[in-house]
DRENDREN-567000 format. One line per 5 residues: number of its first residue (from 1); their letters; for each residue x, y, z of N, C-alpha, C. Coordinates in Angstrom, 1 decimal. Example, Ala and Ser with C-alpha at 12.3 -4.5 7.8 and 13.67 -1.06 7.14 Angstrom:
1> AS> 13.2/-5.7/7.8/12.3/-4.5/7.8/13.2/-3.3/7.8  12.8/-2.2/7.1/13.7/-1.1/7.1/12.9/0.0/7.9
END
This chain:
1> MGVEI> -10.0/-37.1/-75.8/-9.2/-36.5/-77.2/-10.1/-35.6/-78.1  -10.6/-35.2/-77.4/-11.8/-33.9/-77.9/-11.2/-32.6/-78.4  -10.1/-32.4/-78.0/-9.6/-31.3/-78.6/-8.3/-31.3/-79.3  -8.3/-30.8/-80.5/-7.2/-30.9/-81.7/-6.0/-30.3/-80.9  -4.8/-31.2/-81.1/-3.5/-30.5/-80.8/-2.3/-30.8/-81.9
6> IGNKS> -1.4/-30.0/-81.8/-0.4/-30.4/-82.5/0.8/-30.9/-81.8  1.1/-32.1/-82.2/2.2/-33.0/-81.5/3.5/-32.9/-81.9  4.3/-32.3/-81.2/5.8/-31.8/-81.7/6.6/-33.3/-81.0  7.5/-33.5/-81.7/8.8/-34.4/-80.7/9.2/-34.1/-79.3  9.1/-34.9/-78.4/9.3/-34.7/-77.2/10.7/-35.0/-76.9
11> NINRL> 11.6/-34.0/-76.1/12.9/-34.2/-75.6/13.0/-34.6/-74.0  11.8/-35.2/-73.7/11.7/-35.2/-72.3/12.5/-36.5/-71.8  12.8/-37.3/-72.8/13.7/-38.4/-72.2/15.1/-38.0/-72.0  15.7/-37.3/-72.9/17.1/-36.7/-72.8/17.1/-35.7/-71.3  16.1/-34.9/-71.3/16.1/-33.9/-70.3/16.3/-34.9/-68.9
16> LDIEP> 15.4/-35.8/-68.7/15.4/-36.7/-67.6/16.4/-37.9/-67.6  17.2/-37.9/-68.7/18.3/-39.0/-69.0/17.7/-40.3/-68.4  16.6/-40.7/-69.2/16.1/-42.2/-69.2/15.8/-42.7/-70.6  16.0/-44.1/-70.5/15.7/-44.8/-71.8/14.4/-45.5/-71.5  13.2/-45.3/-72.2/12.3/-46.1/-71.8/12.0/-47.5/-72.4
21> MNYDE> 11.5/-48.5/-71.8/11.8/-49.9/-72.6/10.5/-49.7/-73.5  10.6/-50.8/-74.3/9.8/-51.1/-75.6/8.5/-51.7/-75.1  7.6/-51.9/-75.9/6.1/-52.7/-75.5/6.5/-54.0/-75.0  7.4/-54.8/-75.8/7.6/-56.0/-75.6/8.4/-56.3/-74.0  9.1/-55.5/-73.9/10.1/-55.3/-72.3/9.0/-55.3/-71.3
26> AVQFA> 8.0/-54.2/-71.7/7.1/-53.8/-70.7/6.2/-54.8/-70.2  5.4/-55.7/-71.4/4.7/-56.7/-71.0/5.5/-58.0/-70.2  6.5/-58.3/-70.7/7.4/-59.2/-70.0/7.8/-59.0/-68.7  8.2/-57.6/-68.1/8.3/-57.1/-67.0/6.9/-57.2/-66.2  5.6/-56.6/-66.7/4.6/-57.1/-66.0/4.1/-58.3/-65.7
31> FVKIK> 4.3/-59.2/-66.6/4.3/-60.9/-66.1/5.2/-61.2/-65.0  6.5/-60.8/-64.8/7.4/-61.1/-64.0/6.9/-60.6/-62.5  6.3/-59.3/-62.5/5.8/-58.7/-61.5/4.8/-59.4/-60.8  3.8/-60.0/-61.8/2.8/-61.1/-61.3/3.1/-62.3/-60.8  4.3/-62.9/-61.4/4.6/-63.9/-60.8/5.3/-63.8/-59.6
36> QNSIL> 5.8/-62.8/-59.3/6.7/-62.4/-58.0/5.5/-62.1/-57.1  4.2/-61.8/-57.3/3.1/-61.4/-56.4/3.7/-60.1/-55.9  4.0/-59.1/-56.6/4.7/-57.7/-56.2/4.0/-56.7/-57.0  2.7/-56.6/-57.3/1.9/-55.7/-57.9/1.6/-54.8/-56.9  1.9/-53.5/-56.9/1.5/-52.5/-56.2/-0.1/-51.8/-56.3
41> SSWKD> -0.7/-51.9/-57.8/-1.7/-51.4/-57.7/-2.3/-52.3/-58.9  -3.8/-52.2/-59.0/-4.6/-52.9/-60.3/-5.6/-52.3/-60.8  -6.1/-52.4/-61.8/-7.2/-51.9/-62.3/-8.6/-52.3/-61.2  -8.5/-53.6/-60.5/-9.5/-53.8/-59.7/-9.7/-53.3/-58.6  -8.6/-52.6/-58.1/-8.6/-51.6/-56.7/-9.4/-50.3/-57.1
46> SFVSS> -9.5/-50.0/-58.5/-10.3/-48.8/-58.7/-11.8/-49.0/-58.4  -12.3/-47.9/-58.0/-13.7/-47.8/-57.5/-14.6/-47.9/-58.8  -13.9/-47.6/-60.1/-14.8/-47.9/-61.1/-15.2/-49.3/-61.4  -14.5/-50.1/-60.8/-14.7/-51.4/-61.1/-15.8/-52.1/-60.1  -16.4/-51.3/-59.4/-17.5/-51.5/-58.3/-18.7/-50.8/-58.7
51> RYKKR> -19.7/-50.9/-58.1/-21.0/-50.2/-58.3/-20.9/-48.9/-57.8  -20.1/-48.6/-57.0/-19.9/-47.3/-56.4/-18.6/-46.6/-57.2  -18.9/-45.5/-58.0/-18.3/-45.0/-58.9/-17.4/-44.0/-58.5  -17.5/-43.9/-57.0/-16.4/-42.9/-56.6/-16.1/-43.4/-55.0  -15.1/-43.1/-54.3/-14.4/-43.8/-53.1/-15.4/-43.8/-52.1
56> VSTKY> -15.5/-45.1/-51.5/-16.4/-45.3/-50.3/-16.2/-44.3/-49.2  -17.2/-43.5/-48.7/-17.0/-42.6/-47.7/-16.5/-43.4/-46.5  -16.0/-42.5/-45.8/-15.3/-42.9/-44.3/-16.4/-43.3/-43.5  -17.7/-43.0/-44.0/-18.8/-43.2/-43.0/-19.0/-44.6/-42.8  -18.6/-45.5/-44.0/-18.9/-46.8/-43.7/-18.1/-47.6/-43.0
61> VHVPK> -17.2/-47.0/-42.5/-15.8/-47.7/-41.5/-16.7/-47.8/-40.2  -17.8/-47.0/-39.9/-18.6/-47.1/-38.6/-19.8/-47.9/-39.1  -19.6/-49.1/-38.8/-20.8/-50.2/-38.8/-22.1/-49.9/-38.2  -23.0/-49.4/-38.7/-24.5/-49.1/-37.9/-25.0/-50.2/-37.0  -25.9/-49.7/-36.1/-26.2/-50.6/-34.9/-27.5/-51.0/-35.1
66> YGCFK> -28.3/-49.8/-35.7/-29.9/-49.9/-35.6/-30.1/-50.1/-37.3  -31.6/-50.9/-37.0/-32.3/-50.8/-38.3/-31.5/-51.8/-39.2  -30.7/-52.9/-38.5/-29.9/-53.6/-39.3/-30.5/-55.0/-39.2  -29.9/-56.3/-39.9/-29.9/-57.7/-39.8/-28.4/-58.1/-39.5  -28.3/-59.0/-38.3/-27.0/-59.3/-38.1/-26.8/-60.9/-37.9
71> DVKER> -25.7/-61.2/-38.1/-25.2/-62.6/-38.0/-24.0/-62.6/-37.3  -23.8/-62.8/-36.3/-22.5/-62.6/-35.1/-22.4/-64.2/-34.7  -21.1/-64.4/-34.9/-20.3/-65.9/-34.4/-19.1/-65.4/-33.6  -18.9/-66.4/-32.8/-17.4/-66.5/-31.9/-16.9/-67.7/-31.6  -15.7/-68.1/-31.7/-15.0/-69.4/-31.6/-13.8/-69.0/-30.8
76> NVLDE> -13.4/-70.0/-29.9/-12.1/-70.0/-29.3/-11.0/-70.4/-30.2  -9.9/-70.0/-30.1/-8.7/-70.0/-30.9/-7.5/-70.4/-30.1  -6.7/-71.4/-30.8/-5.5/-71.6/-30.1/-4.2/-70.7/-30.3  -4.2/-70.3/-31.4/-3.3/-69.2/-32.0/-3.8/-68.2/-32.7  -3.7/-66.9/-31.8/-4.3/-65.8/-32.5/-3.7/-65.3/-33.8
81> DRTFA> -2.4/-65.3/-33.8/-1.6/-64.9/-34.9/-2.0/-65.7/-36.1  -2.0/-66.9/-35.9/-2.3/-67.7/-37.3/-3.7/-67.5/-37.8  -4.6/-67.4/-36.7/-5.8/-67.3/-37.2/-6.0/-66.0/-37.7  -5.6/-64.7/-37.4/-5.6/-63.6/-38.0/-4.7/-63.6/-39.7  -3.7/-64.2/-39.7/-3.1/-64.4/-40.9/-3.9/-65.3/-41.9
86> KICAI> -4.6/-66.1/-41.4/-5.6/-66.7/-42.2/-6.8/-65.9/-42.8  -7.2/-65.0/-41.9/-8.3/-64.1/-42.1/-8.0/-63.0/-43.3  -6.4/-62.7/-43.0/-5.9/-61.6/-43.9/-5.8/-62.5/-45.3  -5.7/-63.6/-45.6/-5.6/-64.5/-46.8/-6.8/-64.8/-47.4  -7.8/-64.4/-46.6/-9.2/-64.7/-47.3/-9.5/-64.1/-48.6
91> GGENG> -10.4/-64.8/-49.7/-10.6/-64.6/-51.0/-9.8/-65.0/-51.9  -10.0/-64.6/-53.1/-9.3/-64.8/-54.3/-8.9/-66.0/-54.7  -7.9/-66.5/-55.0/-7.3/-67.9/-55.2/-7.4/-68.7/-53.8  -7.2/-68.0/-52.7/-7.3/-68.7/-51.4/-8.7/-69.3/-51.1  -9.7/-68.8/-51.7/-11.2/-68.9/-51.4/-11.4/-68.4/-50.2
96> WYYGT> -12.8/-68.9/-49.7/-13.5/-68.2/-48.4/-13.6/-69.5/-47.4  -12.9/-70.5/-47.7/-12.5/-71.6/-46.7/-13.8/-72.8/-46.4  -14.9/-72.2/-46.7/-16.1/-73.2/-46.6/-17.3/-72.9/-47.4  -18.1/-73.7/-48.1/-18.7/-73.4/-48.9/-18.5/-72.7/-50.3  -17.5/-73.1/-50.8/-17.0/-72.3/-51.8/-17.7/-72.4/-53.0
101> FLWKI> -18.5/-73.3/-53.3/-19.6/-73.6/-54.3/-20.5/-72.4/-54.3  -21.0/-72.1/-53.1/-22.1/-71.2/-52.7/-21.5/-69.8/-53.1  -20.3/-69.4/-52.6/-19.6/-68.3/-53.0/-19.5/-67.7/-54.3  -19.3/-69.0/-55.3/-19.2/-68.8/-56.7/-20.5/-68.5/-57.4  -21.4/-69.3/-56.8/-22.7/-69.0/-57.2/-23.3/-67.6/-56.9
106> RGYMD> -23.0/-67.0/-55.8/-23.4/-65.8/-55.6/-22.6/-64.8/-56.2  -21.2/-65.1/-56.7/-20.7/-64.5/-57.6/-21.3/-64.5/-59.2  -21.6/-65.4/-59.6/-22.4/-65.7/-60.8/-23.7/-64.7/-60.8  -24.2/-64.8/-59.8/-25.5/-64.1/-59.6/-25.4/-62.7/-59.9  -24.5/-62.2/-59.0/-24.1/-60.8/-59.1/-23.7/-60.4/-60.5
111> KLVGG> -22.8/-61.1/-61.0/-22.3/-60.6/-62.7/-23.7/-60.7/-63.5  -24.6/-61.8/-63.5/-25.8/-61.7/-64.3/-26.6/-60.4/-64.3  -26.4/-59.6/-63.0/-27.4/-58.6/-63.0/-26.4/-57.2/-62.9  -25.2/-57.6/-63.6/-24.3/-56.4/-63.7/-23.3/-55.9/-62.9  -23.4/-56.9/-61.9/-22.2/-56.7/-61.0/-20.7/-57.0/-61.0
116> TGLRR> -19.9/-57.0/-60.2/-18.4/-57.4/-60.5/-18.3/-58.8/-60.2  -19.3/-59.3/-59.6/-19.0/-61.0/-59.5/-17.5/-61.3/-58.6  -17.0/-62.4/-58.9/-15.7/-62.8/-58.3/-14.3/-62.4/-59.1  -14.7/-61.9/-60.4/-13.7/-61.7/-61.1/-12.5/-60.8/-60.9  -12.6/-60.0/-59.8/-11.5/-59.2/-59.2/-10.5/-59.9/-58.5
121> GRTNK> -11.1/-60.9/-57.7/-10.1/-61.7/-56.9/-9.2/-60.7/-55.8  -8.1/-61.0/-55.7/-7.2/-60.4/-54.8/-6.0/-59.6/-55.7  -5.7/-58.3/-55.2/-4.6/-57.8/-55.8/-3.2/-58.5/-55.4  -2.9/-59.0/-54.2/-2.0/-59.7/-53.7/-2.4/-60.8/-52.9  -2.3/-62.2/-53.0/-2.4/-63.2/-52.3/-1.9/-63.5/-51.1
126> NTIRT> -0.8/-62.6/-50.5/0.0/-62.7/-49.4/-0.2/-61.5/-48.3  -0.6/-60.3/-49.0/-1.0/-59.2/-48.3/-2.3/-58.5/-48.5  -2.8/-57.7/-47.6/-3.9/-57.0/-48.0/-3.8/-55.5/-47.5  -4.4/-54.6/-48.0/-4.1/-53.3/-47.7/-5.7/-52.5/-47.7  -5.7/-51.6/-46.7/-6.8/-50.9/-46.9/-7.4/-50.2/-48.2
131> GDALD> -8.5/-50.4/-48.7/-8.9/-49.9/-50.0/-8.7/-50.9/-51.3  -8.2/-52.0/-50.7/-7.9/-53.3/-51.8/-9.4/-53.6/-52.0  -9.5/-54.1/-53.3/-10.9/-55.1/-53.9/-10.5/-56.4/-53.5  -11.5/-57.1/-52.9/-11.4/-58.4/-52.5/-12.6/-59.3/-52.9  -12.6/-59.8/-54.1/-13.9/-60.4/-54.9/-14.8/-59.4/-55.0
136> FWRVL> -16.0/-59.5/-54.2/-17.2/-58.5/-54.6/-17.0/-57.6/-53.2  -16.2/-57.5/-52.6/-16.0/-56.7/-51.2/-14.8/-55.8/-51.4  -15.1/-54.7/-50.7/-13.9/-53.7/-50.5/-13.3/-53.8/-49.1  -12.0/-53.4/-49.0/-11.3/-53.6/-47.6/-11.5/-52.1/-47.0  -12.2/-52.0/-46.0/-12.6/-50.7/-45.5/-11.3/-50.6/-44.6
141> LIDKK> -10.9/-51.5/-43.9/-10.3/-51.3/-42.5/-9.3/-52.7/-42.5  -8.2/-52.5/-42.4/-7.1/-53.6/-41.9/-6.2/-53.2/-40.9  -6.6/-53.6/-39.5/-5.9/-53.3/-38.6/-4.9/-54.4/-38.0  -3.7/-54.6/-38.3/-2.9/-55.7/-38.0/-2.8/-55.5/-36.3  -2.5/-54.2/-35.8/-2.3/-54.5/-34.2/-3.3/-55.1/-33.5
146> NKRLL> -4.7/-54.4/-34.0/-5.9/-55.0/-33.1/-6.4/-56.2/-33.7  -5.8/-56.7/-34.7/-6.3/-58.1/-35.5/-7.7/-58.0/-35.8  -8.1/-56.8/-37.0/-9.3/-56.6/-37.3/-9.5/-56.3/-38.5  -10.3/-56.9/-39.4/-10.6/-56.7/-40.8/-12.1/-56.3/-41.0  -12.0/-55.4/-41.8/-13.5/-55.0/-42.3/-13.8/-54.9/-43.8
151> LFAEM> -14.9/-55.4/-43.8/-15.0/-55.6/-45.7/-16.7/-55.1/-45.9  -16.4/-54.3/-46.9/-17.9/-53.6/-47.4/-18.5/-54.2/-48.6  -19.4/-54.6/-48.9/-20.0/-55.4/-50.0/-20.2/-54.4/-51.2  -19.5/-54.6/-52.4/-19.9/-53.9/-53.4/-20.6/-54.7/-54.5  -21.2/-55.8/-54.1/-22.0/-56.2/-55.3/-23.4/-55.8/-55.4
156> KLPGE> -24.4/-56.1/-56.1/-25.5/-55.4/-56.4/-26.5/-55.9/-55.2  -27.0/-55.2/-54.3/-27.8/-55.5/-53.2/-29.1/-54.3/-53.1  -30.1/-54.8/-52.4/-31.1/-54.0/-52.0/-30.8/-53.3/-50.6  -29.6/-52.9/-50.5/-29.2/-52.2/-49.0/-27.6/-52.4/-49.2  -27.0/-52.4/-47.9/-25.6/-52.0/-47.6/-25.3/-53.3/-46.7
161> AWLEF> -24.1/-54.1/-47.1/-23.6/-55.0/-46.3/-22.1/-54.9/-45.5  -21.9/-55.5/-44.7/-20.5/-55.4/-43.9/-20.5/-56.8/-43.5  -18.9/-57.1/-43.5/-18.5/-58.4/-43.1/-17.1/-58.0/-42.3  -17.6/-58.3/-40.8/-15.9/-57.9/-40.0/-15.6/-59.2/-39.2  -14.1/-59.1/-39.1/-13.5/-60.4/-38.5/-12.6/-59.6/-37.6
166> RVAKG> -12.6/-60.2/-36.3/-11.7/-59.7/-35.3/-11.2/-61.0/-34.3  -9.8/-60.9/-34.0/-9.4/-61.7/-33.1/-8.7/-60.9/-31.6  -9.5/-61.3/-30.8/-9.0/-60.7/-29.3/-9.2/-61.8/-28.2  -8.4/-62.0/-27.2/-8.8/-62.6/-26.1/-8.9/-64.1/-26.0  -8.2/-64.6/-27.3/-8.3/-66.0/-27.3/-9.6/-66.5/-28.0
171> KVYQR> -10.2/-65.4/-28.8/-11.6/-66.0/-29.7/-11.4/-65.2/-30.8  -12.1/-65.7/-31.7/-12.2/-65.0/-33.3/-13.6/-64.8/-33.5  -14.2/-63.3/-33.6/-15.2/-63.0/-33.5/-15.7/-62.8/-35.2  -16.8/-63.1/-35.7/-17.2/-62.8/-37.1/-18.5/-62.1/-37.1  -18.7/-61.1/-37.9/-20.2/-60.3/-37.8/-20.6/-59.9/-39.2
176> AVFRP> -21.7/-60.3/-39.7/-22.1/-59.9/-40.9/-23.5/-59.1/-40.4  -23.3/-57.8/-41.3/-24.3/-56.9/-40.8/-24.9/-56.4/-42.4  -26.2/-56.1/-42.2/-26.8/-55.8/-43.4/-27.9/-54.9/-43.2  -27.9/-53.6/-43.8/-28.9/-52.7/-43.7/-29.8/-52.8/-44.9  -31.0/-53.2/-44.7/-31.8/-53.4/-45.9/-32.3/-52.0/-46.3
181> RGLAG> -32.4/-52.0/-47.7/-33.4/-50.9/-48.3/-34.7/-51.1/-48.9  -35.7/-50.9/-47.9/-37.4/-51.4/-48.1/-37.5/-52.4/-47.9  -38.6/-52.9/-48.6/-39.0/-54.4/-48.6/-38.3/-55.2/-49.4  -37.6/-54.6/-50.3/-37.0/-55.8/-51.3/-35.7/-56.1/-50.1  -35.0/-55.2/-49.5/-34.2/-55.7/-48.5/-34.3/-56.4/-47.6
186> RLYWY> -35.6/-56.4/-47.3/-35.9/-57.4/-45.9/-36.1/-58.9/-46.6  -36.8/-58.8/-47.6/-37.1/-60.2/-48.4/-35.8/-61.0/-48.9  -34.8/-60.1/-49.2/-33.4/-60.5/-49.6/-32.8/-61.0/-48.6  -32.7/-60.6/-47.4/-32.2/-61.1/-46.1/-32.8/-62.4/-45.9  -34.2/-62.3/-45.7/-34.7/-63.7/-45.2/-34.4/-64.8/-46.4
191> SVLPF> -34.4/-64.5/-47.7/-34.2/-65.5/-48.5/-32.7/-66.0/-48.6  -31.9/-65.4/-48.2/-30.4/-65.9/-48.0/-30.0/-66.4/-46.6  -31.0/-66.2/-45.7/-30.5/-66.5/-44.4/-30.1/-68.0/-44.1  -31.0/-69.0/-44.9/-30.4/-70.2/-44.6/-28.9/-70.6/-45.1  -28.7/-69.9/-46.2/-27.3/-70.2/-46.7/-26.2/-69.6/-45.8
196> HGFIF> -26.6/-68.3/-45.3/-25.6/-67.8/-44.4/-25.5/-68.5/-43.1  -26.2/-69.2/-42.8/-26.1/-70.0/-41.4/-25.2/-71.1/-41.7  -25.3/-71.6/-42.9/-24.3/-72.8/-43.5/-22.9/-72.2/-43.8  -22.9/-71.3/-44.5/-21.6/-70.7/-44.9/-20.8/-70.2/-43.7  -21.5/-69.2/-43.0/-20.6/-68.2/-41.9/-20.4/-69.3/-41.0
201> KGMIN> -21.2/-70.3/-40.5/-20.6/-71.4/-39.6/-19.7/-72.0/-39.9  -19.5/-72.5/-41.0/-18.5/-73.3/-41.6/-17.3/-72.3/-41.7  -17.5/-71.3/-42.2/-16.3/-70.6/-42.5/-15.4/-70.1/-40.9  -16.3/-69.6/-40.0/-15.7/-69.5/-38.7/-15.1/-70.6/-38.0  -15.7/-71.6/-38.2/-15.0/-72.8/-37.8/-13.6/-73.1/-38.3
206> KLANA> -13.5/-73.1/-39.6/-12.1/-73.1/-40.4/-11.2/-72.1/-40.0  -11.7/-71.0/-39.5/-10.7/-70.0/-39.1/-10.2/-70.2/-37.6  -11.3/-70.7/-36.9/-10.8/-71.3/-35.7/-10.0/-72.3/-35.5  -9.9/-73.1/-36.3/-8.9/-74.4/-36.5/-7.6/-74.0/-37.3  -7.4/-72.7/-37.5/-6.0/-72.4/-38.3/-4.8/-73.3/-37.7
END
């Protein structure tokens, strides 16, 4: 609003033959949409809500192979479709299936240092799309045909982190990748390693038993 203007009465509604709803109606309509879980977009999906102020580059879709720490696990599954459906429902109100209190602690810690924490949740608790915000992650890729979900961390970290889930050939694969930034990044990885062993092991077991 840095430029002075003269506002004239608009006849756009008459030209388009529309009758706008008033404020009260708009608020009621918004709550109905929330209750029906049919929100198409939300503030939380904006990249302004993350530590990345612009769209995450497509280069992050390619998880690095070198110079990274990794935690890779796999389990046999009885029903691939049900397992992948549970993967697609992860986060938000549905939780992370195991060690929920540790996820919450991590969220609080991120919020304390100016991060997003867990406040964003999920836009839709039933469906997930590429570009969606998912707690302190961003959905980089959701491939339902090949049963693959790739998340990129938007929490404050001394490095970059990915979390990938894939279901194929009767197995569920879970891969956490962290590319450290300097000594601080390496110290961070080793400091959270015991918690990763606890959380990631429990999470993949829950997914395998979907």
